[in-house]
N, C-alpha and C positions, 0 to 999 in steps of 0.2 A: 193878572197881575199872580195870583199862585202858580197858576200853571206853568208862568215863564218861570219863578222861581225854580220849580221843580225840575225843568230843562236843566234851567244853570245847575244848579247841585249835580246831577246826573251825569254834567260834562263834566263839575270837578273831580267829582270821585273815579272817572274813570283814567281822570288825568294821573289824580295821586296815585290810583294804583300803577299805572304807568312808571309814573315815577319811581316808585319804592319796588317793582322789580327790576327798573335798568340798576338803580342803587347796588341791589345785589347780587347783580351780574357783577357790577363792575367791581366790587366788595371782591367775589369768587375769583376775577379775573387778577385783582390785584395781587391777594393772597395766591395764587399760582405762581405765578411772576415771580414772587417774595420767595418762595421755594425753589422755585428752577434756578435764581439766583445767588439763593442762600447755598444749593446745593453745587453752584459751579465755585463758589469761593472756597467751600471748605476741601473741595479737589484740587484747586490750585494751591492752596494753602500745603497740604496736605504730598506736592508733587507729582498728583495722580492726572492719569489722562481720562476723560470720560469712559463710562462702560462700553464694549461693543459686544450687546446682547448677540447670541447665536442667533445666525440664520435657523430658521423653524421649520427649513425643508429640509429633506434627504433624498439626494438622488435616485430611492429607490419610492419614493411616494406616485401615487395617484389624485390628484390637484384638482378639484374643482374650483373656478372660478364664479361668484357670482356680481350679477349687475355691473357689466362690464360696461363703458358707455363706449369710447372707438377703438378700444381690446389694445390699446397703448401700454397696458399692465400685462396681459399676454402676451404679448409684442417681447416686452423687454425680460420677462421668465425664462420665453421658450426659443427667444432667437439670440437673447447678447446676455445668457448666465453666465452669473459668477464661478469661482472655483469652485464654490462648494456645490451646485448641480449642475456643474462640466457635462458630466455622464447623464444625465436625465434627459431619459427620449421626452420629443416633443409629444408622440403618442399618450403621453400619459398626462397631457394638463386637457381638459375639458372647460371652455370659457364660453360663460353665458352671457344675453344680454335682454333687460326688459322688453325691450322694445321687439318689434318687427324686423324683419333685415330693410325694409323699406324704410321705416322711420330713422331706420337706425345711421341711413347710407345721408337721409334728406337732413336730418341733427348734423352729421359726423363725415362731411365728405370724403376725409381719409381713411375716411371705418374701412369703404371699399376695398382698398388696397393691402392693409392691415390683413383684413379678412383673408382675402386671396394668398399673400404669402403664409401666414399662419397653415395653412387650410394645406397646401402644397407640402410643408414642413411634417404636418398629421395629425396637428393639431383640433382637437374635434369644436367647433365652432356651433350654439345652438342660439335661436332667437326667441322671443315671448316664451320668458321661461321667467315667474311668478317667484321669487325667494320666499314666498310665506305657501305656496301651494308647488313645491317639487316634486311631488308624488302623481300631479297631474301631470308632468311631464312623459313622456311616452318614453326620450331617450335617454332616461337616466334612471327606469324603474327596472330591479331588480339590482342594482349597483350599488357600491360604496368607494368611498373615498380617504384617503388617509388624512389628508388638508381639505378644509374648505374654509375659502376667502370670501369676505366682504371688506371691499375698499368703501369707505365714507358713504354707510347707506343712510336713506331720507326718506322721507314719506313724501317728497315733493313741495316744491315752490307755492308760495300765493296763500300760505294759511296764517296772516299778519297776527290772531288774536295768538299769544305767544302761549296758557297754557294750553290751547286747543291744539298748536304746533307739537309741542310736546308729549301731551298723551298721544298722538299720532303716532309720532317715529316709535315710543312705546308700543304700541300696538303692535308697529310693523315688525319691530326687532322680537316679540315675543313670539308672536306668527312663524317669522323663520328659524327660532330657536324651535319651536315645537315640530315645524314640515322638515327641517333638516335630522333631528338627532337620528331617523333611520338611515340617514346616509353617511354616517360615518364607520369607518371602517379599521377592523387593530391593526397598529403600527407601532413607529417605536416612540417616546414619547418624550418628552422636554422636561428636566430635573430642574427646581428649585436648588443652588448651592445651598448644604447644611449651614455654613453659616449667615447665610441669608435670614433661613429660618429662624434660626437661635436669635439673632439680632430685632426681628419683628416686631412691633409692639402687638401686644394683643387686639388690640383695638383695632388696629390697621387691617381693611382691606387689600393690603398692595397695589392700592393706585398709584403707589409714586415709592419708588426702592431704588431709586437714585440719589437718596438723600442717608442712606446705611452707609458708614462709616465700616473699613475693610471689607468693601463688596467685591462678590468673586464673582466671574461672569456665570451664568447658567451654560450649559451643554445638554445634548440628546444623548440620549443613553441609548445607545440601537440593541444593547442584548434584553431591554427589557419589553415588554408590548402590554401597550394598554389601548383604550377607544381611540380613534381620529382626533386632532385636534382642531378648531375653528378657531382661525385669526378677524379678528374683526380691529379694523380700524376708523378713528372717527379725530376731528379738529379738540385738541383739548380746552376749549372756548368755549362760553356760554353761547348759543343755549343747549349745545350737547354733551356737557357737564352736566344740566340736572335733567338726563334722561337716565341717570343712574344704571347704566349699561351692565355692569357687575353684577349688580344687585341685582337685576332683573333676571340675570346670567343664573347664580347662586340662592336666592329665594323668589320664585315666579309665582305671581300670585294665582291663589288657586282657578278653578275652571270658572268661568262667566253660567255656567247655568248645569244643573244634573246629567248626569249621564255623560258628560264631556269627560275625554280622557285627561288626565291632570297632565302640568306642564312638566317635562324632563327640567331635572337637575343638572348642573353644570358644576365641575370643579375648576376654579378660577387659577388657571399653570400661573399665569402674570398678567400682570398687568400696571403699567409704567408710563412716564411722558417719558418720550423719547425726544432728547437733541438734537436728533439726526436727520432727521426726515430734509430731503430733498427736492427741491423742486427746480428745474432750470428752465428757464423763460429763454427761447429762443426768436427773435425776428422771424417773420414767416406771413405771407401774404395770404390771410384764411377766403377763399373765394365764397364760403357761404355767406361771409359777412361784409362784404364786398370791398374789404378796407384790410389797412396792413396793421393787424396786432400784436401782440406776444401770444406765444401760444405754450402753452403747458404741457412740456412732454418729461413725463415722470414718471417713476416708480417707486411706492411709498414702503417697500420692504428695501431701495437702500438708507432706512433708517440706521440698518443692521450691518452697515458696510464702513461705516465711515464716522468720524468726527466733526462736528464744527464748534469753529475757538473763535469768540471775538465776532460773529457775524461772518466768519472768512469761512468758505468751503474747501476743506480736504479732500482733496481726489486721490485716489490710489485706482492701481490695477483693479479692484474686482468692483470696485465702484462704478467704474465704466460700463463695467457688463450690467445694470441695471441701467444706468443714468445712459439710454439711448440716443445714440447722437447720429443725427437725420443726417440726408446725403447733405454734401456741402458744408457741414459744419465741422471746426475741426473740437477737440476735447475743452477746450479752454472757453468756449462761448458760453460761457456761463454770464447773466447778466441779471439773474434777481433769485434770492432764496427767501424761501418758507418756511418754518421751522416749527415747531410745538405741536406735534401730534399724538394723541393720545394709540395705544398701541393695546387691545385687550386679544390673550391666549386663552382658548375655552377647553378645555375636553369635559365630553359627558363623562358622569359617573356610574362608575360598572362595577365588578369583581377586582377583588386584588389584581394587580397588574401580575402577569407569568413570567417568572426569570428563564431567558433561553442562553443555551451556554455559547458564547460568542469561537468561532472556528478559529481553528489551528491547523495552518497546512505543516508543514512538516520542515523543520530548519535546512535554510539553503544560501548559498551565498549571495551577493547582491549583483550577481551576473543575470537575475532574474530576478522581477518582483512578481507578486501576486495582492490581487485585490479582490472584493467582491462588489461592486460598483451597482446592483440591485439583488434581488432576492431569487435566490437557485441561480445566480449568474457567477462563476469564478472567470477572472481577466486573469490572466498568464501575458509578461512584456519580457521580451528581450530586451537584456540592458547594459548591451556593449558599445552606445551609440556611436563611440569614437572609431569601432575598428567594426562598423556599419552591422552592428550585432552576428558578429561569425560567429560562432558554436565553435566550443571546446569540451573537453569531453568533462571536467568539473561540471559546467552548463548543463549537458547531457544527462550525466546523474540526479542534478539537483531537478532539471525537467520530470525526468524518470520519476522520482521519490514523490511531488507534487501530483502528477496524473493521475500517479498507482492509488493517492491519498484520495482525488479529486473522483475516482472511479467507484470508491468504499463509502463516498461520503452522501449518506441519503437526503440530504436537505438542499444539494447541491445539484444541479438538474442539466446543463450547460455551459461550456467553455469557450471563450473568447481567447483567439491568442493577436498577438500584434508585436510589433518592435519600439523601442524607448528612440527618438530621432526622425532622420530623416530617410532610414532603409528601415524594410522588412526582417529580412534577414540576407545576409551577405552567403550562405553554405559553412562551409567548416573555414577555421580557420587557419590560410595557410602557409601562413609564418611559424604557426606552430607546427602545424604538419609539419612542414621543411625539418625542422630541428630533430624531431623525432624520427624523421626518416634520417636524417645524419646521424642519428648516434645508433642505428639498427634497431629499429624500432618497428620497421617495415612489418615483420610478421606480425607482431603485437599487432598492430591498426589492421588486419585484415583476420585475426582472429576475433577482434570485439566487434566489426561489422557483422562478423555468422555468426557471434554469441547475444549481439543485443535485437532480439526479435522484434523489439517494437523499431527500429530503422532512426533513420536521423532524427539528433534531436528527443529519438525517444519518441515522435511522434509519424514520420514518414509510413513506416509501414503498423503502426498501431492498430489492431486492430479485433483484439478482447472487449474494446469499449462500446458500451454501446448507446454512450450520453453522444450528444451533437457535439461537432468542433467546429466552429466557425472560425474563420481565419481574415481578419480586420489590418488587406495589405496597406499600411501609411505610405511605402515607398518601395523602392527595388526592392528586389529577391533575385536572385542568385544559385544555381546548382542546388544545394542542400536546400535551399529556403522553398526553390520551387517543387522540390519534392514534397516537404511541407506542405503545402499548399496544395500539393495534388489530392493528398490523401484527407483532407479536411472536408467537412459535408458542405459547409456553405461558402461563400470566397466572397468578401467584399472589398475592393482595389481601388486606392485612388487612382484619377485621373492621369495624372504622373508618372503613376509604378513602371518601370521597366523590370521585362519577366524574362531573365534567362537560363541555360543549362550549359554552360560554356565547359563542361567537362575535359572534351576533347581538348581544345587550346591549351591545356594545362597538363596531356598527358594521363589524365583521371579520367574513369567510369563513374557516369550515374548509378551506383549497385542498391540504391537504398529506395528501393521501390517506385524509382519514376518515369522509367523507363517501360513496363506494361502498364503503368495506373494511362500516360499520356497515351500513348497507343490503343487503348480501350478505349478513351475518352473521346480523343481528337484521330483517329484513324490512323493507318501504319506512313502515307505519304507526311501527313502534316506534321507528326511524332518525329520523323525522321526530318525534316527542316530543323526544325528547335536543336534535336541531339546532334546531325553531321554536321550543321553545319555552326551552330554554337553560339549563335548571334540574338541578340533580344529582341525581344517581340514588345509593343504596348499594351494594358490594361485592355485596351478597347477592342484589338485584336484578339489576345485571350479569354476575353468573352465573346464575341460574335463571330472567331475564323476557328476557336481552337477550343472554345467550350468547356473551361474551368476556370473561368471567373461567372461571378452570379450578375455582379452589378457593378459597373463604374460610378465612383458616385467623386464629387470637388476634397481633396486633402482632408476639408476642415469637420470634414461629413463624415469620415471613415467609420470611425468607432462610434460615433453617435449613431449611424444605421446598424453596424454590427450590434449596439444596444438592442436598438429595438426589435430589431430581428428576432434577438434571445427575447425579449419580452413579448414577444407575441408565439415564441416556439410556449415558454412557461404557464404559455394563457390553457395551454394542451394537458391532457394526461400524462403526466409523466410517465406511468407504464406501457402507455399505448407511441410517446414516441421511442420509448428504447426500444418496444419490439420493433414497429417499423423501422430507426435501424441497424436492426439485428437483422430483418427480411432482406435491406438493401447490400449490408456485406456481405450474407450471405449469397448473394444473386451474382455479383461479382469474382465467387468462388466454386457457382458449380457452373456445368459443362449444359444442364438443360434447364427448363422451367419448373419442370416439374420435382426434379431434384431438390433446386430452390426452395420451392413450395413445404415440402416434405420434410427437408433439415429448418426451417422455418418455425412449423406448428412444433416441433416437437423440440425447440428453444427453451430454455429457461427463462428469457423476456417475453414469450408469446405464453406462456401456462402459466405466469404470473400476471399477464394484463386477461386475461380470461378468466380469474380466480380473483383478481384484486378489488379491496374496496373502491380504486376510481373507479372501475367500469360499473359498479350498481350506481356511485354517484354521480356518472354521465348521463343513466339512461332515466333518475330519477329526477335530476337539474332540468333533462329538459319534458319531461313530462309536464314540471311543476312552472318550465318557461322561467326560469330564472341561472344565473349563474354558475356553473359548478365550483362547489370547494374543492379545488384537488388536493391529498396527501400526499407527504413523500413516500413511493415504495419501497417494497420490504427489499430486505440485499437477498440478492442470489445465492 
């Protein structure tokens, strides 16, 4: 009888403990729900829309994705990016999964097609990567990343004991935070608005900033440099809230045994309840389950792209970029919504961020646009789409000023030239040219051609620049537009682009460098075909027959391909790249190989390459089996 009573007592105690734990979880959940409703009510009272936090990514980031399942998040980021990541090269993304490749495809049959698509676009996909032992992954050795993302980390199912479940997941996250620290690189840092900092309660750990009145959205300050950032997303309900993720990051426990390195501490950039996480349920046959089910196709970073009002999903253009639409489904095929996930941004504690002066190109008209889509790269866009980007004298002066500045700016290594709208460049503005001719300006036009040593649009005969020029030919190019292309080092063209040198049809001559360049590249007969007939050729013919286009891609991939090539060039020593381009230019000007070699060896670029810090860094990095850290070249 005593034995039976003891059994009953143990069972009752266990039931009582479970009941207390459930009440605690329910109370925590209810409190969180009340906080959310209060914040929502305050926002409505003040007539404010919910806060729209800034996406913690930029188009220049190298991104590591941890713990992918079927790689749908990687697909959303790489293939359907929002406007903020429009210029992010797919090659900047590395996506990893804990499972082996075979296990992944067995669990998620759709993953095979997704992985194939990602790899074809340049995304690096790695399998069997343990988040707590990243240093064991050979493919990651020596590499660093600006953003490292882990969506919904968990230690696995099947742990019924809640305390042990919490402990197991805390151990998992601590292991990740310890392992990931060396992989964080220097990059732009998200900045919390000053108003938010002032109004935050001293005891607040930042877990819910949405209740702050007069809150201003955070932003990413690209002029400041800090350590790379970790982004972790979790459901904002028990038991996940009991893991104390912010506390683990900010105040990790000491090592469990003597001799172990201490756990790294992280600065909490932002920890908030995001009311805007979106998941879309699409009815779809899942072969693995053998029945029709609702498939969740989601990207949790969509939480930063829209708003959720009274259970109604608000979709805008950028949001659709992250909410991947499966083939055959319209943008309205939304049948369910899950909300209230928790997002934590962490950065490793380092020395104070250093400031870098923002790049300031010369003032110019709105006939061109200048931007800096990624490190060391300038994007120059012809911006007269209604005139098919035909070039005016004002436009030429603007381009010359910007390119001269670019050549003199050490931190810029590559320039990409493209056009706004459906054309790359239609050559000279013939309507304006006709007006000048009618006004007696023929002699001045001829003098201008001779005077402007850099050629048409200050590009077609630009010889002094030793920095690579990439043409992203987004559409048709005619006359001077083709002469520009012929003087670029690399040419990516849209598959629908038509190219022509039709000057003879208008009584004009292609005197801006196009004739001798085309003759040297394509040969006399093919050059004659283009120049004497004046008829257009396709981008494919320009690549296969005439040889002055490197790659033909779909129109939507022209700029992203050019950016990917620029990023690949930027991985090389800028001193060596510029010296190499100088050698190529000298080869076209000298009659013999020997003359070209001697001229190159004696050039300023060659002398700098052989005496710079970068040659020492390259050799040292090779010996140490690591990625070199290049410095900006010294001014010549």
